[in-house]
TITORZA-163769 format. One record per residue (C-alpha): residue number from 1; residue in one letter; x, y, z. Coordinates in steps of 0.02 Angstrom, whole numbers, plus 50000, padded with zeros to 5 digits. Example, Ala and Ser with C-alpha at 12.3 -4.5 7.8 and 13.67 -1.06 7.14 Angstrom:
2
+-----+------+-------+-------+-------+
| pos | code |     x |     y |     z |
+-----+------+-------+-------+-------+
|   1 |    A | 50615 | 49775 | 50390 |
|   2 |    S | 50684 | 49947 | 50357 |
+-----+------+-------+-------+-------+
This chain:
441
+-----+------+-------+-------+-------+
| pos | code |     x |     y |     z |
+-----+------+-------+-------+-------+
|   1 |    M | 49998 | 49999 | 50012 |
|   2 |    S | 50144 | 50104 | 50030 |
|   3 |    A | 50215 | 50206 | 49895 |
|   4 |    E | 50411 | 50247 | 49891 |
|   5 |    P | 50453 | 50415 | 49947 |
|   6 |    A | 50458 | 50568 | 49804 |
|   7 |    A | 50650 | 50628 | 49878 |
|   8 |    V | 50719 | 50446 | 49851 |
|   9 |    S | 50654 | 50420 | 49681 |
|  10 |    G | 50733 | 50572 | 49633 |
|  11 |    Q | 50563 | 50682 | 49600 |
|  12 |    P | 50517 | 50860 | 49709 |
|  13 |    T | 50414 | 50830 | 49839 |
|  14 |    L | 50288 | 50938 | 49920 |
|  15 |    K | 50350 | 51071 | 50011 |
|  16 |    R | 50305 | 51072 | 50233 |
|  17 |    S | 50292 | 51219 | 50260 |
|  18 |    L | 50101 | 51253 | 50344 |
|  19 |    R | 50102 | 51286 | 50531 |
|  20 |    Y | 49944 | 51251 | 50642 |
|  21 |    W | 49862 | 51419 | 50607 |
|  22 |    D | 49881 | 51391 | 50428 |
|  23 |    L | 49805 | 51232 | 50434 |
|  24 |    V | 49650 | 51313 | 50543 |
|  25 |    L | 49649 | 51461 | 50420 |
|  26 |    Y | 49627 | 51351 | 50273 |
|  27 |    G | 49492 | 51252 | 50376 |
|  28 |    L | 49377 | 51397 | 50390 |
|  29 |    I | 49390 | 51447 | 50237 |
|  30 |    L | 49343 | 51290 | 50179 |
|  31 |    V | 49189 | 51273 | 50285 |
|  32 |    Q | 49166 | 51474 | 50246 |
|  33 |    P | 49106 | 51588 | 50378 |
|  34 |    T | 48936 | 51612 | 50315 |
|  35 |    A | 48911 | 51415 | 50304 |
|  36 |    P | 48747 | 51418 | 50403 |
|  37 |    M | 48667 | 51558 | 50318 |
|  38 |    P | 48629 | 51495 | 50145 |
|  39 |    V | 48554 | 51335 | 50262 |
|  40 |    F | 48457 | 51415 | 50410 |
|  41 |    G | 48287 | 51429 | 50318 |
|  42 |    V | 48291 | 51222 | 50253 |
|  43 |    I | 48360 | 51199 | 50458 |
|  44 |    Y | 48210 | 51319 | 50517 |
|  45 |    K | 48097 | 51224 | 50440 |
|  46 |    Q | 48132 | 51044 | 50478 |
|  47 |    S | 48168 | 51081 | 50661 |
|  48 |    D | 47995 | 51176 | 50681 |
|  49 |    G | 48108 | 51338 | 50725 |
|  50 |    F | 48241 | 51277 | 50825 |
|  51 |    A | 48387 | 51304 | 50735 |
|  52 |    V | 48496 | 51352 | 50868 |
|  53 |    S | 48470 | 51157 | 50970 |
|  54 |    A | 48498 | 51069 | 50796 |
|  55 |    V | 48657 | 51152 | 50737 |
|  56 |    L | 48731 | 51119 | 50915 |
|  57 |    C | 48677 | 50939 | 50913 |
|  58 |    A | 48765 | 50929 | 50738 |
|  59 |    L | 48913 | 51022 | 50835 |
|  60 |    V | 48925 | 50854 | 50948 |
|  61 |    A | 48911 | 50727 | 50812 |
|  62 |    M | 49054 | 50835 | 50706 |
|  63 |    L | 49165 | 50862 | 50873 |
|  64 |    F | 49170 | 50656 | 50881 |
|  65 |    T | 49194 | 50647 | 50677 |
|  66 |    S | 49344 | 50766 | 50688 |
|  67 |    I | 49429 | 50696 | 50811 |
|  68 |    S | 49412 | 50525 | 50738 |
|  69 |    Y | 49500 | 50591 | 50572 |
|  70 |    G | 49627 | 50687 | 50691 |
|  71 |    R | 49696 | 50527 | 50746 |
|  72 |    M | 49678 | 50443 | 50563 |
|  73 |    S | 49790 | 50585 | 50498 |
|  74 |    R | 49896 | 50541 | 50617 |
|  75 |    R | 49928 | 50382 | 50572 |
|  76 |    Y | 49920 | 50416 | 50390 |
|  77 |    T | 50018 | 50574 | 50384 |
|  78 |    E | 50005 | 50580 | 50182 |
|  79 |    G | 49864 | 50667 | 50116 |
|  80 |    G | 49689 | 50583 | 50130 |
|  81 |    S | 49529 | 50552 | 50189 |
|  82 |    A | 49380 | 50447 | 50196 |
|  83 |    Y | 49447 | 50372 | 50055 |
|  84 |    T | 49589 | 50341 | 50109 |
|  85 |    Y | 49572 | 50310 | 50286 |
|  86 |    V | 49440 | 50162 | 50243 |
|  87 |    G | 49542 | 50063 | 50099 |
|  88 |    R | 49679 | 50073 | 50225 |
|  89 |    E | 49613 | 50037 | 50376 |
|  90 |    L | 49453 | 49909 | 50347 |
|  91 |    H | 49459 | 49855 | 50171 |
|  92 |    P | 49490 | 49919 | 49978 |
|  93 |    A | 49314 | 49908 | 49953 |
|  94 |    L | 49256 | 49977 | 50092 |
|  95 |    G | 49372 | 50129 | 50040 |
|  96 |    Y | 49280 | 50138 | 49854 |
|  97 |    M | 49090 | 50158 | 49962 |
|  98 |    A | 49191 | 50277 | 50069 |
|  99 |    G | 49249 | 50373 | 49896 |
| 100 |    W | 49073 | 50333 | 49812 |
| 101 |    C | 48966 | 50409 | 49943 |
| 102 |    M | 49103 | 50576 | 49941 |
| 103 |    A | 49050 | 50559 | 49758 |
| 104 |    L | 48892 | 50605 | 49794 |
| 105 |    D | 48927 | 50749 | 49916 |
| 106 |    Y | 49043 | 50829 | 49795 |
| 107 |    I | 48918 | 50818 | 49666 |
| 108 |    L | 48788 | 50897 | 49754 |
| 109 |    N | 48875 | 51031 | 49811 |
| 110 |    P | 48885 | 51140 | 49657 |
| 111 |    L | 48687 | 51066 | 49609 |
| 112 |    I | 48651 | 51147 | 49786 |
| 113 |    C | 48753 | 51325 | 49731 |
| 114 |    T | 48672 | 51335 | 49574 |
| 115 |    I | 48488 | 51322 | 49651 |
| 116 |    W | 48546 | 51454 | 49784 |
| 117 |    C | 48627 | 51574 | 49672 |
| 118 |    S | 48511 | 51572 | 49570 |
| 119 |    K | 48340 | 51606 | 49709 |
| 120 |    A | 48507 | 51765 | 49759 |
| 121 |    A | 48522 | 51810 | 49584 |
| 122 |    G | 48301 | 51817 | 49601 |
| 123 |    N | 48314 | 51927 | 49746 |
| 124 |    F | 48408 | 52065 | 49647 |
| 125 |    V | 48330 | 52029 | 49477 |
| 126 |    P | 48167 | 51962 | 49536 |
| 127 |    G | 48088 | 51984 | 49327 |
| 128 |    V | 48194 | 51858 | 49266 |
| 129 |    P | 48126 | 51687 | 49296 |
| 130 |    Y | 48210 | 51557 | 49411 |
| 131 |    V | 48243 | 51430 | 49252 |
| 132 |    V | 48355 | 51568 | 49148 |
| 133 |    W | 48466 | 51583 | 49329 |
| 134 |    A | 48482 | 51399 | 49350 |
| 135 |    I | 48546 | 51384 | 49146 |
| 136 |    F | 48662 | 51519 | 49193 |
| 137 |    F | 48748 | 51472 | 49328 |
| 138 |    A | 48756 | 51287 | 49294 |
| 139 |    L | 48833 | 51350 | 49125 |
| 140 |    L | 48959 | 51472 | 49211 |
| 141 |    F | 49029 | 51325 | 49341 |
| 142 |    T | 49050 | 51234 | 49197 |
| 143 |    M | 49123 | 51339 | 49048 |
| 144 |    L | 49252 | 51421 | 49181 |
| 145 |    N | 49317 | 51250 | 49248 |
| 146 |    L | 49335 | 51185 | 49065 |
| 147 |    N | 49452 | 51352 | 49036 |
| 148 |    G | 49543 | 51290 | 49197 |
| 149 |    V | 49494 | 51446 | 49309 |
| 150 |    E | 49571 | 51382 | 49466 |
| 151 |    T | 49531 | 51504 | 49640 |
| 152 |    S | 49710 | 51550 | 49711 |
| 153 |    A | 49733 | 51526 | 49904 |
| 154 |    R | 49756 | 51716 | 49886 |
| 155 |    I | 49605 | 51747 | 49822 |
| 156 |    N | 49506 | 51626 | 49953 |
| 157 |    T | 49589 | 51725 | 50078 |
| 158 |    M | 49514 | 51891 | 50034 |
| 159 |    M | 49340 | 51833 | 50028 |
| 160 |    A | 49362 | 51734 | 50175 |
| 161 |    T | 49407 | 51882 | 50251 |
| 162 |    A | 49271 | 52010 | 50156 |
| 163 |    L | 49146 | 51861 | 50235 |
| 164 |    F | 49207 | 51890 | 50420 |
| 165 |    V | 49201 | 52081 | 50392 |
| 166 |    V | 49006 | 52051 | 50338 |
| 167 |    V | 48990 | 51925 | 50493 |
| 168 |    A | 49031 | 52040 | 50619 |
| 169 |    L | 48933 | 52190 | 50519 |
| 170 |    V | 48776 | 52051 | 50532 |
| 171 |    I | 48829 | 52030 | 50718 |
| 172 |    V | 48835 | 52220 | 50768 |
| 173 |    V | 48663 | 52253 | 50669 |
| 174 |    F | 48574 | 52119 | 50731 |
| 175 |    L | 48630 | 52138 | 50914 |
| 176 |    R | 48577 | 52332 | 50913 |
| 177 |    Y | 48406 | 52272 | 50847 |
| 178 |    I | 48394 | 52145 | 50973 |
| 179 |    L | 48415 | 52264 | 51092 |
| 180 |    H | 48306 | 52403 | 51034 |
| 181 |    M | 48167 | 52260 | 51061 |
| 182 |    D | 48024 | 52287 | 51189 |
| 183 |    D | 48034 | 52094 | 51247 |
| 184 |    S | 48178 | 52059 | 51381 |
| 185 |    S | 48110 | 51921 | 51458 |
| 186 |    A | 48219 | 51785 | 51500 |
| 187 |    S | 48094 | 51657 | 51374 |
| 188 |    F | 48125 | 51777 | 51256 |
| 189 |    Y | 48314 | 51730 | 51251 |
| 190 |    T | 48273 | 51526 | 51298 |
| 191 |    D | 48142 | 51519 | 51148 |
| 192 |    P | 48278 | 51475 | 51027 |
| 193 |    F | 48326 | 51338 | 51118 |
| 194 |    Y | 48169 | 51263 | 51193 |
| 195 |    N | 47983 | 51296 | 51201 |
| 196 |    H | 47819 | 51203 | 51227 |
| 197 |    T | 47789 | 51151 | 51040 |
| 198 |    F | 47968 | 51084 | 51056 |
| 199 |    T | 47992 | 50892 | 50975 |
| 200 |    S | 48128 | 50778 | 50969 |
| 201 |    S | 48077 | 50720 | 50802 |
| 202 |    A | 48096 | 50895 | 50712 |
| 203 |    L | 48238 | 50937 | 50806 |
| 204 |    F | 48336 | 50769 | 50724 |
| 205 |    R | 48267 | 50812 | 50543 |
| 206 |    G | 48337 | 51001 | 50579 |
| 207 |    T | 48515 | 50903 | 50640 |
| 208 |    S | 48517 | 50796 | 50495 |
| 209 |    I | 48517 | 50984 | 50387 |
| 210 |    A | 48636 | 51061 | 50496 |
| 211 |    V | 48770 | 50956 | 50481 |
| 212 |    L | 48790 | 51036 | 50301 |
| 213 |    A | 48863 | 51186 | 50392 |
| 214 |    Y | 49013 | 51083 | 50479 |
| 215 |    I | 49047 | 50996 | 50307 |
| 216 |    G | 49252 | 51039 | 50254 |
| 217 |    F | 49322 | 51028 | 50398 |
| 218 |    D | 49397 | 50854 | 50358 |
| 219 |    G | 49465 | 50924 | 50188 |
| 220 |    I | 49610 | 50982 | 50310 |
| 221 |    S | 49672 | 50800 | 50322 |
| 222 |    T | 49719 | 50828 | 50117 |
| 223 |    L | 49852 | 50949 | 50180 |
| 224 |    S | 49955 | 50831 | 50272 |
| 225 |    D | 50097 | 50826 | 50155 |
| 226 |    E | 50130 | 51024 | 50161 |
| 227 |    A | 50106 | 51025 | 50335 |
| 228 |    R | 50278 | 51037 | 50445 |
| 229 |    D | 50223 | 50915 | 50598 |
| 230 |    P | 50073 | 50828 | 50518 |
| 231 |    G | 50057 | 50705 | 50667 |
| 232 |    R | 50025 | 50834 | 50776 |
| 233 |    S | 49973 | 51018 | 50690 |
| 234 |    V | 49849 | 50910 | 50555 |
| 235 |    P | 49728 | 50825 | 50712 |
| 236 |    R | 49747 | 50993 | 50834 |
| 237 |    A | 49689 | 51095 | 50689 |
| 238 |    I | 49549 | 50999 | 50625 |
| 239 |    V | 49471 | 50984 | 50803 |
| 240 |    S | 49487 | 51194 | 50816 |
| 241 |    T | 49399 | 51230 | 50677 |
| 242 |    C | 49265 | 51120 | 50704 |
| 243 |    L | 49257 | 51201 | 50865 |
| 244 |    L | 49283 | 51398 | 50802 |
| 245 |    T | 49146 | 51335 | 50653 |
| 246 |    G | 49037 | 51290 | 50786 |
| 247 |    L | 49047 | 51436 | 50876 |
| 248 |    L | 49012 | 51551 | 50723 |
| 249 |    V | 48862 | 51444 | 50684 |
| 250 |    F | 48789 | 51451 | 50854 |
| 251 |    I | 48801 | 51648 | 50860 |
| 252 |    E | 48753 | 51675 | 50686 |
| 253 |    V | 48593 | 51566 | 50700 |
| 254 |    Y | 48536 | 51613 | 50869 |
| 255 |    L | 48531 | 51778 | 50837 |
| 256 |    A | 48454 | 51770 | 50687 |
| 257 |    Q | 48318 | 51668 | 50779 |
| 258 |    L | 48279 | 51811 | 50890 |
| 259 |    V | 48279 | 51926 | 50757 |
| 260 |    W | 48144 | 51832 | 50667 |
| 261 |    P | 47974 | 51846 | 50748 |
| 262 |    R | 47934 | 51672 | 50770 |
| 263 |    G | 47777 | 51616 | 50702 |
| 264 |    L | 47808 | 51747 | 50560 |
| 265 |    A | 47844 | 51654 | 50374 |
| 266 |    F | 47984 | 51683 | 50267 |
| 267 |    P | 47953 | 51740 | 50105 |
| 268 |    E | 48066 | 51641 | 50018 |
| 269 |    I | 48139 | 51504 | 50133 |
| 270 |    D | 48326 | 51453 | 50013 |
| 271 |    T | 48358 | 51624 | 50050 |
| 272 |    A | 48293 | 51642 | 50228 |
| 273 |    Y | 48435 | 51742 | 50299 |
| 274 |    V | 48444 | 51889 | 50195 |
| 275 |    H | 48273 | 51909 | 50256 |
| 276 |    I | 48311 | 51938 | 50406 |
| 277 |    A | 48435 | 52039 | 50362 |
| 278 |    R | 48336 | 52142 | 50283 |
| 279 |    H | 48217 | 52133 | 50435 |
| 280 |    A | 48343 | 52197 | 50537 |
| 281 |    G | 48445 | 52316 | 50445 |
| 282 |    G | 48352 | 52373 | 50309 |
| 283 |    P | 48384 | 52363 | 50120 |
| 284 |    I | 48565 | 52411 | 50154 |
| 285 |    L | 48604 | 52242 | 50247 |
| 286 |    F | 48495 | 52142 | 50117 |
| 287 |    A | 48606 | 52194 | 49969 |
| 288 |    I | 48753 | 52195 | 50070 |
| 289 |    V | 48708 | 52010 | 50133 |
| 290 |    N | 48626 | 51935 | 49995 |
| 291 |    G | 48766 | 52004 | 49875 |
| 292 |    A | 48886 | 51922 | 49989 |
| 293 |    L | 48829 | 51743 | 49999 |
| 294 |    L | 48799 | 51760 | 49795 |
| 295 |    L | 48990 | 51781 | 49771 |
| 296 |    A | 49048 | 51653 | 49923 |
| 297 |    T | 48902 | 51501 | 49845 |
| 298 |    I | 48968 | 51560 | 49644 |
| 299 |    G | 49148 | 51535 | 49711 |
| 300 |    S | 49114 | 51399 | 49832 |
| 301 |    G | 49005 | 51294 | 49667 |
| 302 |    M | 49148 | 51320 | 49558 |
| 303 |    T | 49264 | 51276 | 49672 |
| 304 |    S | 49183 | 51114 | 49716 |
| 305 |    Q | 49115 | 51059 | 49549 |
| 306 |    L | 49320 | 51090 | 49523 |
| 307 |    G | 49336 | 50964 | 49659 |
| 308 |    A | 49218 | 50837 | 49582 |
| 309 |    S | 49290 | 50819 | 49430 |
| 310 |    R | 49476 | 50790 | 49526 |
| 311 |    L | 49391 | 50650 | 49624 |
| 312 |    L | 49314 | 50570 | 49510 |
| 313 |    L | 49469 | 50570 | 49413 |
| 314 |    A | 49559 | 50497 | 49527 |
| 315 |    M | 49452 | 50342 | 49564 |
| 316 |    G | 49472 | 50327 | 49380 |
| 317 |    Q | 49651 | 50334 | 49355 |
| 318 |    D | 49636 | 50204 | 49524 |
| 319 |    G | 49535 | 50111 | 49423 |
| 320 |    A | 49398 | 50107 | 49549 |
| 321 |    I | 49276 | 50162 | 49413 |
| 322 |    P | 49296 | 50160 | 49225 |
| 323 |    R | 49469 | 50254 | 49172 |
| 324 |    K | 49426 | 50295 | 48995 |
| 325 |    F | 49284 | 50384 | 49033 |
| 326 |    F | 49341 | 50462 | 49205 |
| 327 |    G | 49511 | 50448 | 49224 |
| 328 |    A | 49529 | 50559 | 49046 |
| 329 |    V | 49627 | 50719 | 49044 |
| 330 |    S | 49608 | 50831 | 48915 |
| 331 |    R | 49759 | 50886 | 48815 |
| 332 |    R | 49709 | 51045 | 48749 |
| 333 |    N | 49702 | 51114 | 48944 |
| 334 |    R | 49747 | 50960 | 49042 |
| 335 |    I | 49578 | 50946 | 49132 |
| 336 |    P | 49464 | 50815 | 49167 |
| 337 |    A | 49350 | 50886 | 49044 |
| 338 |    N | 49242 | 50710 | 49038 |
| 339 |    N | 49198 | 50752 | 49221 |
| 340 |    V | 49192 | 50945 | 49213 |
| 341 |    L | 49063 | 50921 | 49074 |
| 342 |    M | 48936 | 50783 | 49151 |
| 343 |    I | 48956 | 50862 | 49335 |
| 344 |    G | 48869 | 51014 | 49246 |
| 345 |    G | 48742 | 50941 | 49155 |
| 346 |    I | 48689 | 50878 | 49338 |
| 347 |    C | 48685 | 51006 | 49408 |
| 348 |    L | 48580 | 51095 | 49289 |
| 349 |    V | 48453 | 50951 | 49291 |
| 350 |    G | 48453 | 50965 | 49466 |
| 351 |    A | 48421 | 51107 | 49487 |
| 352 |    L | 48278 | 51111 | 49350 |
| 353 |    L | 48211 | 50971 | 49438 |
| 354 |    M | 48256 | 50974 | 49653 |
| 355 |    S | 48215 | 51103 | 49786 |
| 356 |    Y | 48376 | 51175 | 49909 |
| 357 |    E | 48303 | 51066 | 50022 |
| 358 |    R | 48289 | 50889 | 49967 |
| 359 |    G | 48503 | 50923 | 49864 |
| 360 |    A | 48542 | 50950 | 50054 |
| 361 |    E | 48467 | 50806 | 50118 |
| 362 |    L | 48551 | 50709 | 49982 |
| 363 |    L | 48720 | 50783 | 50007 |
| 364 |    N | 48726 | 50758 | 50203 |
| 365 |    Y | 48676 | 50566 | 50156 |
| 366 |    G | 48850 | 50529 | 50072 |
| 367 |    A | 48938 | 50651 | 50204 |
| 368 |    L | 48870 | 50563 | 50351 |
| 369 |    L | 48908 | 50371 | 50273 |
| 370 |    A | 49105 | 50439 | 50258 |
| 371 |    F | 49082 | 50498 | 50403 |
| 372 |    M | 49024 | 50341 | 50500 |
| 373 |    G | 49168 | 50228 | 50405 |
| 374 |    V | 49285 | 50360 | 50467 |
| 375 |    N | 49215 | 50327 | 50660 |
| 376 |    V | 49244 | 50161 | 50634 |
| 377 |    S | 49413 | 50164 | 50535 |
| 378 |    S | 49476 | 50282 | 50695 |
| 379 |    A | 49408 | 50120 | 50835 |
| 380 |    V | 49476 | 49975 | 50746 |
| 381 |    L | 49644 | 50064 | 50731 |
| 382 |    G | 49640 | 50103 | 50911 |
| 383 |    W | 49581 | 49926 | 50965 |
| 384 |    R | 49729 | 49846 | 50827 |
| 385 |    E | 49866 | 49966 | 50901 |
| 386 |    G | 49823 | 49971 | 51061 |
| 387 |    R | 49664 | 49865 | 51128 |
| 388 |    G | 49632 | 49926 | 51327 |
| 389 |    S | 49760 | 50061 | 51328 |
| 390 |    Q | 49646 | 50160 | 51207 |
| 391 |    W | 49493 | 50115 | 51258 |
| 392 |    F | 49438 | 50304 | 51289 |
| 393 |    W | 49476 | 50350 | 51095 |
| 394 |    I | 49388 | 50187 | 51041 |
| 395 |    T | 49243 | 50256 | 51132 |
| 396 |    I | 49238 | 50407 | 51054 |
| 397 |    S | 49260 | 50352 | 50905 |
| 398 |    L | 49088 | 50210 | 50931 |
| 399 |    L | 49004 | 50348 | 50981 |
| 400 |    G | 49042 | 50472 | 50838 |
| 401 |    F | 48978 | 50328 | 50725 |
| 402 |    A | 48812 | 50309 | 50828 |
| 403 |    V | 48765 | 50510 | 50832 |
| 404 |    C | 48815 | 50509 | 50631 |
| 405 |    F | 48684 | 50341 | 50611 |
| 406 |    F | 48561 | 50409 | 50727 |
| 407 |    I | 48561 | 50561 | 50640 |
| 408 |    W | 48559 | 50494 | 50464 |
| 409 |    L | 48416 | 50388 | 50494 |
| 410 |    H | 48334 | 50554 | 50506 |
| 411 |    L | 48358 | 50600 | 50360 |
| 412 |    S | 48220 | 50612 | 50268 |
| 413 |    H | 48117 | 50460 | 50186 |
| 414 |    A | 48153 | 50513 | 50019 |
| 415 |    A | 48338 | 50566 | 50053 |
| 416 |    I | 48394 | 50389 | 50119 |
| 417 |    V | 48302 | 50319 | 49956 |
| 418 |    V | 48411 | 50423 | 49840 |
| 419 |    G | 48545 | 50394 | 49928 |
| 420 |    S | 48526 | 50238 | 49942 |
| 421 |    I | 48505 | 50175 | 49747 |
| 422 |    W | 48675 | 50281 | 49727 |
| 423 |    A | 48750 | 50179 | 49825 |
| 424 |    A | 48672 | 50033 | 49762 |
| 425 |    F | 48743 | 50107 | 49600 |
| 426 |    G | 48922 | 50122 | 49675 |
| 427 |    I | 48930 | 49927 | 49714 |
| 428 |    A | 48847 | 49882 | 49544 |
| 429 |    V | 48982 | 49999 | 49450 |
| 430 |    W | 49121 | 49900 | 49564 |
| 431 |    L | 49076 | 49739 | 49536 |
| 432 |    L | 49049 | 49754 | 49336 |
| 433 |    H | 49212 | 49831 | 49348 |
| 434 |    G | 49277 | 49720 | 49427 |
| 435 |    R | 49239 | 49564 | 49324 |
| 436 |    R | 49276 | 49659 | 49170 |
| 437 |    A | 49474 | 49714 | 49213 |
| 438 |    R | 49480 | 49531 | 49284 |
| 439 |    S | 49431 | 49463 | 49123 |
| 440 |    L | 49565 | 49606 | 49029 |
| 441 |    A | 49707 | 49542 | 49121 |
+-----+------+-------+-------+-------+
């Protein structure tokens, strides 16, 4: 399984220059400081108005999982993810399934970005039909990626800085609005957490969506080859990013719930947060938040489509999926054009047929399955290396698996059915492709 180090073979190696805080900053950029804003309306709807409790429950699951990711990155210090960890610690076939589930996650991310961008653009120019915006953004992401346009680390950092400024502005305006409200009773401040209408089933339905606000912290593990002390800095950065993200998510969601009167319907559920911004800060804050989130989601959609094409390329070149199509690289611009075009087509069709809410549920289907695989891998690693002496970490990993599995069970029935069809299709591809490969050998 281990490859000869590049330095031994005379090939150049990646420069180990990233420190702990570099990794944390990268993780925060990847998750985005505004992560809960686009999905807020869906969480609020699914949790029956208890979005704060839902994002806190999701944080618990992600903390357990981040610890497992940290332990696996310490063991496998080369760049990796669920695809690598599960495949090496459990079985290559299970690693393939983890990668296949991640592919669903990666493909659906640009799809829901297409949907959200189309809705946000409609807030600025309501006279243009949604279908026109959907076609525009699906083509925009695809054409930019076909031309090999990649967002540099400097641009990412500048965008993250701008988004942090927007988050700070939102917090200040929301706090000012809340402090000038008439209701200052204790129940007003505890209502977002619990009241007489609270139900556990609604809470866990909301939690199954709230996971989306944290997805991305695992991407730090792919930088292990470039970290100065990967065995120490990468695990700490993964957990720290998850905690800092949880703090930002809590503040943004809690203040939004205090600002928006309970029981008042949102003009548009998918862009609910920008309407809360208008409620607290008027048309100026509405335009700032809507514009900032639109730009951030355009960047996220473009880079996630790029990432999805690269994941499929890697699986194709590894022979896990048909190499001729997925493993092909265009001679003209040296990109996996087949994958980019296929994902662009999926984004366009999905944006026209699917809601943001359904897309988010399906995305979390794949992400949660991959997270479960990493938690099990971490538990097996602890048992294999230490057994009794590793009981604490084994327990943490098993708890992470149990919580992710419990949240996964509370995805909508439609999401579980469609996601299971995707998983079954992946198994069929694995079996048929493996049989064909053996026949040609």
